[in-house]
RODO-2510 file (C-alpha; in nm, 4 decimals, decimal comma):
residues 94
     n   res          X          Y          Z
     1     m     6,2776     1,0688    -3,2500
     2     s     6,5833     1,0224    -3,4585
     3     y     6,5031     1,3296    -3,6583
     4     d     6,4855     1,5133    -3,3117
     5     g     6,8530     1,4016    -3,2261
     6     w     6,7503     1,1007    -2,9929
     7     d     6,9893     0,7966    -3,0199
     8     v     6,7254     0,5372    -3,0504
     9     h     6,9711     0,2499    -3,0697
    10     s     7,0711     0,3325    -2,7064
    11     k     6,9048     0,2625    -2,3849
    12     l     6,6236     0,5203    -2,3112
    13     k     6,3940     0,5427    -1,9913
    14     w     6,0630     0,4093    -2,1030
    15     g     5,7541     0,4889    -1,8807
    16     f     5,4129     0,3040    -1,8885
    17     f     5,0913     0,4002    -1,7352
    18     f     4,8132     0,2174    -1,5919
    19     v     4,4800     0,3776    -1,4431
    20     d     4,2127     0,2258    -1,2227
    21     a     3,9813     0,3516    -0,9329
    22     d     4,1162     0,0581    -0,7246
    23     k     4,4723     0,0953    -0,6249
    24     e     4,5094    -0,2590    -0,5325
    25     k     4,4471    -0,3809    -0,8832
    26     l     4,7256    -0,1430    -1,0075
    27     m     4,9578    -0,2807    -0,7420
    28     a     4,8695    -0,6424    -0,8707
    29     a     4,9527    -0,5375    -1,2131
    30     y     5,2971    -0,3724    -1,0720
    31     e     5,3727    -0,7040    -0,8998
    32     e     5,3865    -0,8668    -1,2554
    33     l     5,5955    -0,5780    -1,3955
    34     e     5,8322    -0,5839    -1,1006
    35     e     5,9207    -0,9595    -1,1950
    36     k     6,0561    -0,8007    -1,5224
    37     d     6,2637    -0,5463    -1,3422
    38     y     6,0466    -0,2392    -1,3882
    39     v     6,0562     0,0265    -1,1301
    40     l     5,7529     0,1959    -0,9526
    41     e     5,8086     0,5635    -1,0393
    42     s     5,4562     0,6775    -0,8854
    43     i     5,1157     0,5884    -0,7984
    44     c     4,8928     0,8838    -0,7474
    45     s     4,5127     0,9742    -0,7218
    46     s     4,3429     1,2268    -0,9436
    47     d     4,0601     1,4496    -0,8775
    48     d     3,8124     1,1947    -1,0388
    49     g     3,9080     0,9281    -0,7768
    50     k     4,1151     0,7348    -1,0035
    51     w     4,4688     0,6200    -0,9423
    52     t     4,7506     0,6312    -1,2008
    53     l     5,0446     0,3805    -1,1687
    54     h     5,3732     0,4944    -1,3591
    55     a     5,6326     0,2148    -1,3913
    56     s     5,9582     0,2561    -1,5940
    57     k     6,2286     0,0549    -1,7438
    58     v     6,5663     0,1402    -1,8968
    59     d     6,5709    -0,0461    -2,2261
    60     i     6,6289    -0,0398    -2,5958
    61     l     6,2848    -0,0720    -2,7827
    62     t     6,2421    -0,0925    -3,1713
    63     p     5,9082     0,0382    -3,3081
    64     d     5,8146    -0,3268    -3,3412
    65     k     5,9257    -0,4251    -2,9815
    66     l     5,7425    -0,1228    -2,8513
    67     h     5,4196    -0,2231    -3,0292
    68     r     5,4335    -0,5655    -2,8865
    69     r     5,5025    -0,4157    -2,5368
    70     n     5,1847    -0,2137    -2,5597
    71     i     4,9865    -0,5228    -2,6803
    72     a     5,1341    -0,7164    -2,3623
    73     f     5,0339    -0,4312    -2,1312
    74     n     4,6970    -0,4134    -2,2651
    75     e     4,6693    -0,7934    -2,1973
    76     l     4,8222    -0,7370    -1,8591
    77     a     4,5612    -0,4728    -1,7665
    78     e     4,2778    -0,6935    -1,8713
    79     y     4,4346    -0,9906    -1,6797
    80     c     4,4543    -0,7856    -1,3581
    81     g     4,1177    -0,6327    -1,3975
    82     v     4,2740    -0,2848    -1,4525
    83     e     4,0526    -0,0390    -1,6348
    84     l     4,3063     0,1277    -1,8858
    85     y     4,6673     0,0756    -1,9854
    86     d     4,7181     0,4437    -2,0789
    87     g     5,0376     0,4338    -2,2953
    88     w     5,3934     0,5275    -2,2645
    89     d     5,6505     0,8031    -2,2490
    90     v     6,0186     0,8083    -2,3070
    91     e     6,3205     1,0132    -2,1653
    92     q     6,6758     1,0520    -2,2670
    93     i     6,9263     0,9139    -2,0105
    94     k     7,1712     1,1744    -1,9079
***
């Protein structure tokens, strides 16, 4: 990201995705995230009948911190019975 001109030492908008056929399980996971200042960006259904929850947080994440966050979100998905923590994306803040 640094090579592409991103300032990785400043705050970025990090998005995280969870997938399940049961919307209520996703909302239970979001309740845990909301307590840690995550924002619900969207929750939408797809053609296969599954729901995707997109939550975000403005934060500074080192590679190690992002790795630990991914581990924690896999554990959160398991704890809430959510089928899949589907990874992250990131946006620059303008």
